[in-house]
C-alpha positions as protocol buffer text, in pm:
chain_id: "A"
residue {
  index: 1
  type: MET
  ca { x: -1548 y: -571 z: 2458 }
}
residue {
  index: 2
  type: GLN
  ca { x: -1682 y: -811 z: 2197 }
}
residue {
  index: 3
  type: PRO
  ca { x: -1409 y: -968 z: 1978 }
}
residue {
  index: 4
  type: VAL
  ca { x: -1569 y: -826 z: 1662 }
}
residue {
  index: 5
  type: ASN
  ca { x: -1576 y: -469 z: 1798 }
}
residue {
  index: 6
  type: LYS
  ca { x: -1219 y: -504 z: 1923 }
}
residue {
  index: 7
  type: ALA
  ca { x: -1113 y: -631 z: 1579 }
}
residue {
  index: 8
  type: ARG
  ca { x: -1277 y: -331 z: 1409 }
}
residue {
  index: 9
  type: LEU
  ca { x: -1088 y: -94 z: 1636 }
}
residue {
  index: 10
  type: GLN
  ca { x: -764 y: -281 z: 1563 }
}
residue {
  index: 11
  type: ILE
  ca { x: -817 y: -250 z: 1187 }
}
residue {
  index: 12
  type: HIS
  ca { x: -896 y: 122 z: 1223 }
}
residue {
  index: 13
  type: PHE
  ca { x: -573 y: 163 z: 1419 }
}
residue {
  index: 14
  type: CYS
  ca { x: -382 y: -28 z: 1148 }
}
residue {
  index: 15
  type: VAL
  ca { x: -526 y: 198 z: 878 }
}
residue {
  index: 16
  type: LEU
  ca { x: -436 y: 507 z: 1082 }
}
residue {
  index: 17
  type: LEU
  ca { x: -78 y: 380 z: 1108 }
}
residue {
  index: 18
  type: TRP
  ca { x: -71 y: 320 z: 731 }
}
residue {
  index: 19
  type: GLY
  ca { x: -193 y: 677 z: 689 }
}
residue {
  index: 20
  type: PHE
  ca { x: 120 y: 791 z: 869 }
}
residue {
  index: 21
  type: THR
  ca { x: 342 y: 625 z: 604 }
}
residue {
  index: 22
  type: ALA
  ca { x: 276 y: 914 z: 365 }
}
residue {
  index: 23
  type: ILE
  ca { x: 353 y: 1168 z: 638 }
}
residue {
  index: 24
  type: LEU
  ca { x: 678 y: 994 z: 732 }
}
residue {
  index: 25
  type: GLY
  ca { x: 769 y: 970 z: 364 }
}
residue {
  index: 26
  type: LYS
  ca { x: 749 y: 1348 z: 341 }
}
residue {
  index: 27
  type: LEU
  ca { x: 935 y: 1409 z: 669 }
}
residue {
  index: 28
  type: ILE
  ca { x: 1224 y: 1171 z: 594 }
}
residue {
  index: 29
  type: THR
  ca { x: 1482 y: 1366 z: 398 }
}
residue {
  index: 30
  type: LEU
  ca { x: 1631 y: 1062 z: 222 }
}
residue {
  index: 31
  type: PRO
  ca { x: 1550 y: 1016 z: -150 }
}
residue {
  index: 32
  type: ALA
  ca { x: 1271 y: 771 z: -232 }
}
residue {
  index: 33
  type: LEU
  ca { x: 1515 y: 494 z: -335 }
}
residue {
  index: 34
  type: SER
  ca { x: 1710 y: 504 z: -7 }
}
residue {
  index: 35
  type: LEU
  ca { x: 1393 y: 538 z: 198 }
}
residue {
  index: 36
  type: VAL
  ca { x: 1231 y: 229 z: 47 }
}
residue {
  index: 37
  type: TRP
  ca { x: 1555 y: 28 z: 57 }
}
residue {
  index: 38
  type: TRP
  ca { x: 1600 y: 94 z: 429 }
}
residue {
  index: 39
  type: ARG
  ca { x: 1234 y: 21 z: 504 }
}
residue {
  index: 40
  type: MET
  ca { x: 1243 y: -314 z: 325 }
}
residue {
  index: 41
  type: LEU
  ca { x: 1581 y: -406 z: 472 }
}
residue {
  index: 42
  type: LEU
  ca { x: 1473 y: -331 z: 830 }
}
residue {
  index: 43
  type: VAL
  ca { x: 1144 y: -522 z: 807 }
}
residue {
  index: 44
  type: SER
  ca { x: 1281 y: -828 z: 624 }
}
residue {
  index: 45
  type: GLY
  ca { x: 1583 y: -836 z: 856 }
}
residue {
  index: 46
  type: ALA
  ca { x: 1358 y: -831 z: 1163 }
}
residue {
  index: 47
  type: LEU
  ca { x: 1141 y: -1109 z: 1021 }
}
residue {
  index: 48
  type: LEU
  ca { x: 1447 y: -1327 z: 956 }
}
residue {
  index: 49
  type: LEU
  ca { x: 1510 y: -1325 z: 1332 }
}
residue {
  index: 50
  type: THR
  ca { x: 1185 y: -1515 z: 1397 }
}
residue {
  index: 51
  type: PRO
  ca { x: 1184 y: -1900 z: 1400 }
}
residue {
  index: 52
  type: ARG
  ca { x: 836 y: -1902 z: 1243 }
}
residue {
  index: 53
  type: VAL
  ca { x: 971 y: -1743 z: 925 }
}
residue {
  index: 54
  type: TRP
  ca { x: 1253 y: -1997 z: 894 }
}
residue {
  index: 55
  type: ARG
  ca { x: 1007 y: -2284 z: 945 }
}
residue {
  index: 56
  type: GLY
  ca { x: 789 y: -2139 z: 670 }
}
residue {
  index: 57
  type: LEU
  ca { x: 1086 y: -2100 z: 437 }
}
residue {
  index: 58
  type: LEU
  ca { x: 1196 y: -2459 z: 487 }
}
residue {
  index: 59
  type: ALA
  ca { x: 844 y: -2588 z: 428 }
}
residue {
  index: 60
  type: MET
  ca { x: 793 y: -2386 z: 107 }
}
residue {
  index: 61
  type: SER
  ca { x: 876 y: -2518 z: -238 }
}
residue {
  index: 62
  type: MET
  ca { x: 1129 y: -2338 z: -456 }
}
residue {
  index: 63
  type: ARG
  ca { x: 854 y: -2263 z: -708 }
}
residue {
  index: 64
  type: LEU
  ca { x: 651 y: -2077 z: -446 }
}
residue {
  index: 65
  type: ARG
  ca { x: 957 y: -1890 z: -320 }
}
residue {
  index: 66
  type: LEU
  ca { x: 1029 y: -1769 z: -674 }
}
residue {
  index: 67
  type: ALA
  ca { x: 666 y: -1669 z: -726 }
}
residue {
  index: 68
  type: TYR
  ca { x: 661 y: -1463 z: -407 }
}
residue {
  index: 69
  type: ALA
  ca { x: 1000 y: -1317 z: -499 }
}
residue {
  index: 70
  type: GLY
  ca { x: 851 y: -1194 z: -827 }
}
residue {
  index: 71
  type: ILE
  ca { x: 568 y: -1028 z: -637 }
}
residue {
  index: 72
  type: GLY
  ca { x: 829 y: -871 z: -411 }
}
residue {
  index: 73
  type: VAL
  ca { x: 973 y: -689 z: -713 }
}
residue {
  index: 74
  type: LEU
  ca { x: 630 y: -535 z: -775 }
}
residue {
  index: 75
  type: VAL
  ca { x: 601 y: -437 z: -408 }
}
residue {
  index: 76
  type: ALA
  ca { x: 939 y: -262 z: -432 }
}
residue {
  index: 77
  type: LEU
  ca { x: 831 y: -76 z: -746 }
}
residue {
  index: 78
  type: HIS
  ca { x: 504 y: 25 z: -578 }
}
residue {
  index: 79
  type: TRP
  ca { x: 679 y: 166 z: -271 }
}
residue {
  index: 80
  type: LEU
  ca { x: 947 y: 333 z: -482 }
}
residue {
  index: 81
  type: THR
  ca { x: 694 y: 515 z: -701 }
}
residue {
  index: 82
  type: PHE
  ca { x: 468 y: 592 z: -401 }
}
residue {
  index: 83
  type: TYR
  ca { x: 744 y: 770 z: -211 }
}
residue {
  index: 84
  type: ALA
  ca { x: 873 y: 931 z: -530 }
}
residue {
  index: 85
  type: ALA
  ca { x: 524 y: 1078 z: -582 }
}
residue {
  index: 86
  type: ILE
  ca { x: 532 y: 1217 z: -228 }
}
residue {
  index: 87
  type: LYS
  ca { x: 876 y: 1370 z: -284 }
}
residue {
  index: 88
  type: LEU
  ca { x: 770 y: 1519 z: -620 }
}
residue {
  index: 89
  type: ALA
  ca { x: 436 y: 1648 z: -489 }
}
residue {
  index: 90
  type: ASN
  ca { x: 323 y: 1597 z: -130 }
}
residue {
  index: 91
  type: ALA
  ca { x: 171 y: 1339 z: 107 }
}
residue {
  index: 92
  type: SER
  ca { x: -188 y: 1427 z: 13 }
}
residue {
  index: 93
  type: VAL
  ca { x: -122 y: 1369 z: -357 }
}
residue {
  index: 94
  type: GLY
  ca { x: 55 y: 1038 z: -290 }
}
residue {
  index: 95
  type: ALA
  ca { x: -228 y: 912 z: -70 }
}
residue {
  index: 96
  type: THR
  ca { x: -493 y: 1017 z: -323 }
}
residue {
  index: 97
  type: CYS
  ca { x: -321 y: 835 z: -607 }
}
residue {
  index: 98
  type: ILE
  ca { x: -312 y: 513 z: -402 }
}
residue {
  index: 99
  type: ALA
  ca { x: -691 y: 540 z: -371 }
}
residue {
  index: 100
  type: LEU
  ca { x: -696 y: 471 z: -747 }
}
residue {
  index: 101
  type: GLY
  ca { x: -577 y: 114 z: -681 }
}
residue {
  index: 102
  type: PRO
  ca { x: -929 y: -40 z: -687 }
}
residue {
  index: 103
  type: ALA
  ca { x: -996 y: 127 z: -1024 }
}
residue {
  index: 104
  type: PHE
  ca { x: -694 y: -42 z: -1182 }
}
residue {
  index: 105
  type: LEU
  ca { x: -781 y: -363 z: -997 }
}
residue {
  index: 106
  type: ALA
  ca { x: -1108 y: -372 z: -1195 }
}
residue {
  index: 107
  type: PHE
  ca { x: -906 y: -435 z: -1513 }
}
residue {
  index: 108
  type: ILE
  ca { x: -600 y: -617 z: -1377 }
}
residue {
  index: 109
  type: GLU
  ca { x: -762 y: -875 z: -1148 }
}
residue {
  index: 110
  type: PRO
  ca { x: -988 y: -1032 z: -1418 }
}
residue {
  index: 111
  type: TRP
  ca { x: -680 y: -1064 z: -1639 }
}
residue {
  index: 112
  type: VAL
  ca { x: -475 y: -1226 z: -1361 }
}
residue {
  index: 113
  type: ALA
  ca { x: -759 y: -1449 z: -1239 }
}
residue {
  index: 114
  type: LYS
  ca { x: -869 y: -1531 z: -1598 }
}
residue {
  index: 115
  type: ARG
  ca { x: -1229 y: -1432 z: -1528 }
}
residue {
  index: 116
  type: ARG
  ca { x: -1475 y: -1205 z: -1709 }
}
residue {
  index: 117
  type: PHE
  ca { x: -1478 y: -833 z: -1646 }
}
residue {
  index: 118
  type: ASP
  ca { x: -1743 y: -722 z: -1399 }
}
residue {
  index: 119
  type: PRO
  ca { x: -1947 y: -426 z: -1534 }
}
residue {
  index: 120
  type: ARG
  ca { x: -1981 y: -287 z: -1180 }
}
residue {
  index: 121
  type: GLU
  ca { x: -1605 y: -279 z: -1139 }
}
residue {
  index: 122
  type: VAL
  ca { x: -1555 y: -117 z: -1480 }
}
residue {
  index: 123
  type: ALA
  ca { x: -1819 y: 146 z: -1395 }
}
residue {
  index: 124
  type: MET
  ca { x: -1637 y: 224 z: -1071 }
}
residue {
  index: 125
  type: ALA
  ca { x: -1309 y: 261 z: -1261 }
}
residue {
  index: 126
  type: ILE
  ca { x: -1468 y: 501 z: -1511 }
}
residue {
  index: 127
  type: ALA
  ca { x: -1628 y: 699 z: -1228 }
}
residue {
  index: 128
  type: VAL
  ca { x: -1290 y: 796 z: -1081 }
}
residue {
  index: 129
  type: VAL
  ca { x: -1170 y: 960 z: -1406 }
}
residue {
  index: 130
  type: PRO
  ca { x: -1339 y: 1299 z: -1339 }
}
residue {
  index: 131
  type: GLY
  ca { x: -1194 y: 1289 z: -988 }
}
residue {
  index: 132
  type: VAL
  ca { x: -842 y: 1240 z: -1124 }
}
residue {
  index: 133
  type: ALA
  ca { x: -891 y: 1532 z: -1363 }
}
residue {
  index: 134
  type: MET
  ca { x: -1009 y: 1752 z: -1075 }
}
residue {
  index: 135
  type: VAL
  ca { x: -716 y: 1647 z: -858 }
}
residue {
  index: 136
  type: ALA
  ca { x: -471 y: 1731 z: -1138 }
}
residue {
  index: 137
  type: GLY
  ca { x: -636 y: 2070 z: -1185 }
}
residue {
  index: 138
  type: GLY
  ca { x: -622 y: 2142 z: -813 }
}
residue {
  index: 139
  type: VAL
  ca { x: -245 y: 2117 z: -763 }
}
residue {
  index: 140
  type: PRO
  ca { x: 37 y: 2350 z: -869 }
}
residue {
  index: 141
  type: GLY
  ca { x: 188 y: 2266 z: -1206 }
}
residue {
  index: 142
  type: GLN
  ca { x: 517 y: 2146 z: -1057 }
}
residue {
  index: 143
  type: MET
  ca { x: 330 y: 1873 z: -866 }
}
residue {
  index: 144
  type: ARG
  ca { x: 173 y: 1709 z: -1171 }
}
residue {
  index: 145
  type: LEU
  ca { x: 472 y: 1484 z: -1231 }
}
residue {
  index: 146
  type: GLY
  ca { x: 409 y: 1355 z: -878 }
}
residue {
  index: 147
  type: ILE
  ca { x: 51 y: 1269 z: -978 }
}
residue {
  index: 148
  type: ALA
  ca { x: 175 y: 1074 z: -1282 }
}
residue {
  index: 149
  type: VAL
  ca { x: 422 y: 878 z: -1070 }
}
residue {
  index: 150
  type: GLY
  ca { x: 151 y: 822 z: -806 }
}
residue {
  index: 151
  type: VAL
  ca { x: -83 y: 677 z: -1069 }
}
residue {
  index: 152
  type: LEU
  ca { x: 196 y: 437 z: -1171 }
}
residue {
  index: 153
  type: SER
  ca { x: 225 y: 338 z: -804 }
}
residue {
  index: 154
  type: ALA
  ca { x: -148 y: 259 z: -797 }
}
residue {
  index: 155
  type: ILE
  ca { x: -101 y: 31 z: -1099 }
}
residue {
  index: 156
  type: PHE
  ca { x: 174 y: -157 z: -917 }
}
residue {
  index: 157
  type: VAL
  ca { x: -42 y: -196 z: -603 }
}
residue {
  index: 158
  type: ALA
  ca { x: -320 y: -342 z: -817 }
}
residue {
  index: 159
  type: LEU
  ca { x: -75 y: -583 z: -981 }
}
residue {
  index: 160
  type: PHE
  ca { x: 80 y: -719 z: -663 }
}
residue {
  index: 161
  type: GLY
  ca { x: -258 y: -720 z: -490 }
}
residue {
  index: 162
  type: SER
  ca { x: -410 y: -937 z: -763 }
}
residue {
  index: 163
  type: LEU
  ca { x: -117 y: -1180 z: -759 }
}
residue {
  index: 164
  type: ASN
  ca { x: -104 y: -1199 z: -379 }
}
residue {
  index: 165
  type: LYS
  ca { x: -477 y: -1271 z: -373 }
}
residue {
  index: 166
  type: ARG
  ca { x: -425 y: -1574 z: -598 }
}
residue {
  index: 167
  type: MET
  ca { x: -151 y: -1709 z: -374 }
}
residue {
  index: 168
  type: VAL
  ca { x: -268 y: -1601 z: -29 }
}
residue {
  index: 169
  type: GLU
  ca { x: -336 y: -1955 z: 92 }
}
residue {
  index: 170
  type: HIS
  ca { x: -4 y: -2107 z: -17 }
}
residue {
  index: 171
  type: GLY
  ca { x: 233 y: -1972 z: 247 }
}
residue {
  index: 172
  type: ASP
  ca { x: 266 y: -1848 z: 601 }
}
residue {
  index: 173
  type: PRO
  ca { x: 192 y: -1471 z: 589 }
}
residue {
  index: 174
  type: LEU
  ca { x: 504 y: -1368 z: 784 }
}
residue {
  index: 175
  type: THR
  ca { x: 721 y: -1588 z: 563 }
}
residue {
  index: 176
  type: VAL
  ca { x: 560 y: -1447 z: 248 }
}
residue {
  index: 177
  type: THR
  ca { x: 619 y: -1093 z: 372 }
}
residue {
  index: 178
  type: CYS
  ca { x: 984 y: -1172 z: 446 }
}
residue {
  index: 179
  type: ILE
  ca { x: 1040 y: -1321 z: 99 }
}
residue {
  index: 180
  type: GLU
  ca { x: 869 y: -1031 z: -78 }
}
residue {
  index: 181
  type: LEU
  ca { x: 1044 y: -754 z: 115 }
}
residue {
  index: 182
  type: GLY
  ca { x: 1377 y: -933 z: 115 }
}
residue {
  index: 183
  type: THR
  ca { x: 1358 y: -977 z: -263 }
}
residue {
  index: 184
  type: GLY
  ca { x: 1249 y: -615 z: -294 }
}
residue {
  index: 185
  type: THR
  ca { x: 1561 y: -506 z: -107 }
}
residue {
  index: 186
  type: LEU
  ca { x: 1783 y: -711 z: -339 }
}
residue {
  index: 187
  type: PHE
  ca { x: 1600 y: -583 z: -648 }
}
residue {
  index: 188
  type: LEU
  ca { x: 1647 y: -219 z: -545 }
}
residue {
  index: 189
  type: THR
  ca { x: 2015 y: -287 z: -477 }
}
residue {
  index: 190
  type: LEU
  ca { x: 2055 y: -413 z: -835 }
}
residue {
  index: 191
  type: LEU
  ca { x: 1834 y: -138 z: -979 }
}
residue {
  index: 192
  type: ALA
  ca { x: 2014 y: 152 z: -808 }
}
residue {
  index: 193
  type: PRO
  ca { x: 2304 y: 184 z: -1058 }
}
residue {
  index: 194
  type: LEU
  ca { x: 2050 y: 225 z: -1341 }
}
residue {
  index: 195
  type: LEU
  ca { x: 1864 y: 514 z: -1174 }
}
residue {
  index: 196
  type: PRO
  ca { x: 1979 y: 877 z: -1179 }
}
residue {
  index: 197
  type: HIS
  ca { x: 2094 y: 1003 z: -839 }
}
residue {
  index: 198
  type: THR
  ca { x: 2354 y: 1227 z: -681 }
}
residue {
  index: 199
  type: GLY
  ca { x: 2582 y: 1091 z: -414 }
}
residue {
  index: 200
  type: PRO
  ca { x: 2562 y: 732 z: -283 }
}
residue {
  index: 201
  type: ALA
  ca { x: 2260 y: 529 z: -394 }
}
residue {
  index: 202
  type: PHE
  ca { x: 2179 y: 425 z: -39 }
}
residue {
  index: 203
  type: ALA
  ca { x: 2270 y: 712 z: 187 }
}
residue {
  index: 204
  type: TRP
  ca { x: 2335 y: 648 z: 555 }
}
residue {
  index: 205
  type: PRO
  ca { x: 2042 y: 816 z: 736 }
}
residue {
  index: 206
  type: SER
  ca { x: 2093 y: 1104 z: 975 }
}
residue {
  index: 207
  type: ALA
  ca { x: 1984 y: 1058 z: 1337 }
}
residue {
  index: 208
  type: HIS
  ca { x: 1655 y: 1235 z: 1253 }
}
residue {
  index: 209
  type: ASP
  ca { x: 1589 y: 1011 z: 951 }
}
residue {
  index: 210
  type: ALA
  ca { x: 1696 y: 697 z: 1140 }
}
residue {
  index: 211
  type: VAL
  ca { x: 1432 y: 754 z: 1408 }
}
residue {
  index: 212
  type: LEU
  ca { x: 1163 y: 814 z: 1144 }
}
residue {
  index: 213
  type: LEU
  ca { x: 1275 y: 508 z: 945 }
}
residue {
  index: 214
  type: LEU
  ca { x: 1240 y: 290 z: 1256 }
}
residue {
  index: 215
  type: LEU
  ca { x: 890 y: 431 z: 1311 }
}
residue {
  index: 216
  type: LEU
  ca { x: 807 y: 361 z: 947 }
}
residue {
  index: 217
  type: ALA
  ca { x: 947 y: 7 z: 946 }
}
residue {
  index: 218
  type: PHE
  ca { x: 823 y: -115 z: 1282 }
}
residue {
  index: 219
  type: GLY
  ca { x: 544 y: 123 z: 1383 }
}
residue {
  index: 220
  type: CYS
  ca { x: 377 y: 152 z: 1040 }
}
residue {
  index: 221
  type: THR
  ca { x: 468 y: -185 z: 885 }
}
residue {
  index: 222
  type: LEU
  ca { x: 531 y: -469 z: 1130 }
}
residue {
  index: 223
  type: LEU
  ca { x: 297 y: -349 z: 1407 }
}
residue {
  index: 224
  type: PRO
  ca { x: -14 y: -302 z: 1187 }
}
residue {
  index: 225
  type: PHE
  ca { x: 64 y: -625 z: 1003 }
}
residue {
  index: 226
  type: THR
  ca { x: 64 y: -818 z: 1333 }
}
residue {
  index: 227
  type: LEU
  ca { x: -254 y: -650 z: 1456 }
}
residue {
  index: 228
  type: ALA
  ca { x: -429 y: -716 z: 1126 }
}
residue {
  index: 229
  type: LEU
  ca { x: -324 y: -1081 z: 1142 }
}
residue {
  index: 230
  type: VAL
  ca { x: -515 y: -1112 z: 1470 }
}
residue {
  index: 231
  type: ALA
  ca { x: -811 y: -891 z: 1378 }
}
residue {
  index: 232
  type: LEU
  ca { x: -890 y: -1070 z: 1050 }
}
residue {
  index: 233
  type: ARG
  ca { x: -987 y: -1379 z: 1248 }
}
residue {
  index: 234
  type: HIS
  ca { x: -1287 y: -1191 z: 1393 }
}
residue {
  index: 235
  type: ILE
  ca { x: -1401 y: -948 z: 1122 }
}
residue {
  index: 236
  type: SER
  ca { x: -1539 y: -1003 z: 773 }
}
residue {
  index: 237
  type: ALA
  ca { x: -1334 y: -919 z: 468 }
}
residue {
  index: 238
  type: PHE
  ca { x: -1611 y: -679 z: 357 }
}
residue {
  index: 239
  type: ALA
  ca { x: -1589 y: -479 z: 680 }
}
residue {
  index: 240
  type: THR
  ca { x: -1210 y: -484 z: 653 }
}
residue {
  index: 241
  type: GLN
  ca { x: -1221 y: -343 z: 301 }
}
residue {
  index: 242
  type: MET
  ca { x: -1456 y: -61 z: 401 }
}
residue {
  index: 243
  type: ILE
  ca { x: -1227 y: 40 z: 688 }
}
residue {
  index: 244
  type: THR
  ca { x: -911 y: 9 z: 476 }
}
residue {
  index: 245
  type: ASN
  ca { x: -1063 y: 246 z: 219 }
}
residue {
  index: 246
  type: LEU
  ca { x: -1028 y: 516 z: 485 }
}
residue {
  index: 247
  type: GLU
  ca { x: -648 y: 513 z: 453 }
}
residue {
  index: 248
  type: PRO
  ca { x: -626 y: 808 z: 209 }
}
residue {
  index: 249
  type: VAL
  ca { x: -875 y: 1001 z: 425 }
}
residue {
  index: 250
  type: TYR
  ca { x: -657 y: 953 z: 733 }
}
residue {
  index: 251
  type: ALA
  ca { x: -344 y: 1042 z: 536 }
}
residue {
  index: 252
  type: ILE
  ca { x: -492 y: 1363 z: 391 }
}
residue {
  index: 253
  type: VAL
  ca { x: -629 y: 1477 z: 730 }
}
residue {
  index: 254
  type: LEU
  ca { x: -293 y: 1404 z: 893 }
}
residue {
  index: 255
  type: ALA
  ca { x: -116 y: 1595 z: 614 }
}
residue {
  index: 256
  type: MET
  ca { x: -340 y: 1895 z: 679 }
}
residue {
  index: 257
  type: LEU
  ca { x: -287 y: 1882 z: 1055 }
}
residue {
  index: 258
  type: LEU
  ca { x: 84 y: 1800 z: 1064 }
}
residue {
  index: 259
  type: LEU
  ca { x: 220 y: 1943 z: 738 }
}
residue {
  index: 260
  type: GLY
  ca { x: -31 y: 2219 z: 655 }
}
residue {
  index: 261
  type: GLU
  ca { x: -63 y: 2087 z: 300 }
}
residue {
  index: 262
  type: GLN
  ca { x: -407 y: 2244 z: 252 }
}
residue {
  index: 263
  type: ARG
  ca { x: -220 y: 2569 z: 179 }
}
residue {
  index: 264
  type: GLN
  ca { x: -61 y: 2408 z: -128 }
}
residue {
  index: 265
  type: LEU
  ca { x: -386 y: 2272 z: -275 }
}
residue {
  index: 266
  type: ASP
  ca { x: -712 y: 2431 z: -382 }
}
residue {
  index: 267
  type: VAL
  ca { x: -1076 y: 2329 z: -361 }
}
residue {
  index: 268
  type: TRP
  ca { x: -1063 y: 2135 z: -689 }
}
residue {
  index: 269
  type: PHE
  ca { x: -812 y: 1893 z: -541 }
}
residue {
  index: 270
  type: TYR
  ca { x: -1037 y: 1810 z: -247 }
}
residue {
  index: 271
  type: ALA
  ca { x: -1345 y: 1790 z: -473 }
}
residue {
  index: 272
  type: GLY
  ca { x: -1156 y: 1538 z: -687 }
}
residue {
  index: 273
  type: VAL
  ca { x: -1059 y: 1341 z: -376 }
}
residue {
  index: 274
  type: ALA
  ca { x: -1428 y: 1326 z: -279 }
}
residue {
  index: 275
  type: VAL
  ca { x: -1523 y: 1189 z: -623 }
}
residue {
  index: 276
  type: ILE
  ca { x: -1249 y: 924 z: -612 }
}
residue {
  index: 277
  type: LEU
  ca { x: -1335 y: 814 z: -258 }
}
residue {
  index: 278
  type: ALA
  ca { x: -1708 y: 801 z: -336 }
}
residue {
  index: 279
  type: ALA
  ca { x: -1637 y: 557 z: -620 }
}
residue {
  index: 280
  type: VAL
  ca { x: -1397 y: 353 z: -405 }
}
residue {
  index: 281
  type: PHE
  ca { x: -1649 y: 322 z: -119 }
}
residue {
  index: 282
  type: ALA
  ca { x: -1930 y: 235 z: -361 }
}
residue {
  index: 283
  type: HIS
  ca { x: -1726 y: -55 z: -499 }
}
residue {
  index: 284
  type: PRO
  ca { x: -1753 y: -292 z: -198 }
}
residue {
  index: 285
  type: LEU
  ca { x: -2117 y: -187 z: -143 }
}
residue {
  index: 286
  type: LEU
  ca { x: -2202 y: -303 z: -497 }
}
residue {
  index: 287
  type: HIS
  ca { x: -2037 y: -637 z: -414 }
}
residue {
  index: 288
  type: ARG
  ca { x: -2200 y: -679 z: -73 }
}
residue {
  index: 289
  type: GLU
  ca { x: -2364 y: -1007 z: -168 }
}
residue {
  index: 290
  type: ASP
  ca { x: -2049 y: -1146 z: -330 }
}
residue {
  index: 291
  type: PRO
  ca { x: -1767 y: -1318 z: -139 }
}
residue {
  index: 292
  type: ALA
  ca { x: -1572 y: -1035 z: 20 }
}
residue {
  index: 293
  type: VAL
  ca { x: -1229 y: -946 z: -104 }
}
residue {
  index: 294
  type: ILE
  ca { x: -938 y: -865 z: 123 }
}
residue {
  index: 295
  type: PRO
  ca { x: -773 y: -536 z: 22 }
}
residue {
  index: 296
  type: PRO
  ca { x: -414 y: -554 z: -111 }
}
residue {
  index: 297
  type: GLU
  ca { x: -274 y: -401 z: 210 }
}
residue {
  index: 298
  type: LEU
  ca { x: -397 y: -698 z: 412 }
}
residue {
  index: 299
  type: LEU
  ca { x: -360 y: -987 z: 168 }
}
residue {
  index: 300
  type: GLY
  ca { x: -50 y: -1119 z: 337 }
}
residue {
  index: 301
  type: ALA
  ca { x: -223 y: -1117 z: 676 }
}
residue {
  index: 302
  type: ALA
  ca { x: -529 y: -1314 z: 569 }
}
residue {
  index: 303
  type: ASP
  ca { x: -550 y: -1671 z: 692 }
}
residue {
  index: 304
  type: ASN
  ca { x: -866 y: -1715 z: 487 }
}
residue {
  index: 305
  type: PRO
  ca { x: -944 y: -1479 z: 200 }
}
residue {
  index: 306
  type: HIS
  ca { x: -1319 y: -1538 z: 229 }
}
residue {
  index: 307
  type: GLN
  ca { x: -1365 y: -1552 z: 604 }
}
residue {
  index: 308
  type: ASP
  ca { x: -1681 y: -1403 z: 756 }
}
């Protein structure tokens, strides 16, 4: 098999694994705070066992460590609100809200990068608004708080994606991931007393939850990250972005097959999803002649943000 075709298959597999994160978030009975804390702790702890990460830490300046630590706080807030949206609504709603990330990116990235707003990006952001309205109208009333929290999660993914893009070339990707997730774990530990909860802030998982947490941390986080690190050396950033945009599609299909969530949602929800995804897929097509942009999910894995 040609390296490029193999790389495409690897990225598709990575995106499928990311699609499972929403499913696992619904199946794990822990509250969102405990779920995210355990996920970050397991991944950052595993990375600290690798000599490559320690070499990267020793070679990195304190200024860079602090910058990546700040981004780690945003990553923690993104995951916390993402899983909270799933708990408040369902996996399909959480995955759909994350598809709004590129729309917020259209406004946040120019501000972070200090560049002019691109009319094509703004048009794409406006185009998703009817889709969001249709999604909100297609869910039961008790799920609408989940949509609001999911939209907040999409804002956080756009924020940390924009910042990571600016700094993608300044550190080893595994080291950066370790700093960001390690800081996220510490941040959630300090944040926990300020959040309402019953019982211990970080509950010890049951055997059922422990198995699912290990799948989430290693099967849906470290494994796809490693595969993407290899695949990005053989596939363009444009092709990567187009494949990564399939993540909410995979998540929604998996939610229908594994959780039967289509019984909770009506046709307006899925019509809204179609509108949002159409705008998201049109975005990279409108930029086909521009230097390709690595999606936020893969920014840490990119050795070269403009590789072709």
